[in-house]
C-alpha positions as CSV (number, residue, x, y, z in Angstrom):
1,X,-12.9,-36.8,31.0
2,X,-11.1,-34.1,29.0
3,X,-11.5,-33.8,25.3
4,X,-8.8,-32.3,23.2
5,X,-9.6,-30.6,20.1
6,X,-6.8,-31.1,17.6
7,X,-6.3,-28.1,15.3
8,X,-5.0,-29.0,11.9
9,X,-3.7,-26.3,9.6
10,X,-5.9,-25.4,6.7
11,X,-4.7,-26.1,3.2
12,X,-4.3,-22.3,2.7
13,X,-1.9,-22.2,5.7
14,X,0.1,-25.1,4.3
15,X,0.3,-23.5,0.9
16,X,1.4,-20.2,2.3
17,X,4.1,-21.9,4.3
18,X,5.3,-23.8,1.3
19,X,5.3,-20.7,-0.8
20,X,7.2,-18.7,1.8
21,X,9.8,-21.5,2.0
22,X,10.2,-21.6,-1.7
23,X,10.6,-17.8,-1.9
24,X,13.3,-18.0,0.8
25,X,15.1,-20.9,-0.9
26,X,14.9,-19.1,-4.3
27,X,16.2,-15.9,-2.7
28,X,19.1,-17.7,-1.1
29,X,20.0,-19.3,-4.4
30,X,19.9,-15.9,-6.1
31,X,22.1,-14.4,-3.3
32,X,24.6,-17.2,-3.7
33,X,24.8,-16.6,-7.5
34,X,25.3,-12.9,-6.9
35,X,28.1,-13.6,-4.4
36,X,29.8,-15.9,-6.9
37,X,29.4,-13.2,-9.6
38,X,30.9,-10.6,-7.3
39,X,33.9,-12.8,-6.7
40,X,34.4,-13.9,-10.3
41,X,33.7,-10.6,-12.0
42,X,35.0,-8.0,-9.6
43,X,37.5,-9.7,-7.3
44,X,39.1,-12.2,-9.7
45,X,38.4,-10.7,-13.1
46,X,37.8,-14.3,-14.3
47,X,36.1,-13.7,-17.6
48,X,35.3,-17.4,-18.3
49,X,33.8,-18.1,-14.9
50,X,31.8,-14.8,-15.1
51,X,30.3,-16.0,-18.5
52,X,29.4,-19.3,-17.0
53,X,27.7,-17.7,-14.0
54,X,25.7,-15.3,-16.2
55,X,24.7,-18.2,-18.3
56,X,23.5,-20.0,-15.2
57,X,21.4,-16.9,-14.3
58,X,19.9,-17.0,-17.8
59,X,19.3,-20.8,-17.7
60,X,17.5,-20.5,-14.4
61,X,15.3,-17.7,-15.7
62,X,16.3,-15.3,-13.0
63,X,15.4,-11.7,-13.6
64,X,18.6,-10.0,-14.9
65,X,17.7,-6.6,-13.5
66,X,17.3,-8.2,-10.1
67,X,20.8,-9.7,-10.2
68,X,22.3,-6.4,-11.5
69,X,20.5,-4.5,-8.8
70,X,21.9,-6.8,-6.1
71,X,25.4,-6.6,-7.7
72,X,25.6,-2.8,-7.8
73,X,23.3,-1.7,-5.0
74,X,24.6,-3.8,-2.1
75,X,27.7,-2.6,-0.4
76,X,28.2,-5.9,1.6
77,X,27.2,-9.0,-0.4
78,X,27.9,-11.2,2.6
79,X,25.2,-9.4,4.7
80,X,22.0,-11.3,4.2
81,X,20.0,-8.5,5.8
82,X,21.2,-5.9,3.4
83,X,20.7,-8.3,0.4
84,X,17.2,-9.1,1.6
85,X,16.3,-5.4,2.1
86,X,17.6,-4.5,-1.4
87,X,15.9,-7.5,-3.0
88,X,12.5,-6.8,-1.3
89,X,12.6,-3.2,-2.4
90,X,13.3,-4.3,-6.0
91,X,10.6,-7.0,-5.8
92,X,8.0,-4.5,-4.6
93,X,8.8,-1.6,-6.8
94,X,10.7,-3.0,-9.7
95,X,13.1,-0.2,-9.4
96,X,16.8,-0.7,-9.8
97,X,19.0,1.1,-7.3
């Protein structure tokens, strides 16, 4: 007879996984807003859409410096790796650029 020991994740592991998922989803939402801002503000010059997008940033309580940092520091806004690297540096140091 073989007994199996079932290992269940601890509540700490579950909370960390949930937190990591939330951070990733939040980051993707911020990246999408930044991409929309790049398109509206820099590529189209659409003042009305730009205003609405900045209002969306404010309504969501997103750090304005974070968004500005991503707008002006990233060379390729479609590159998730570059955006993540720039964002992680900002999140750790609080430094823009």
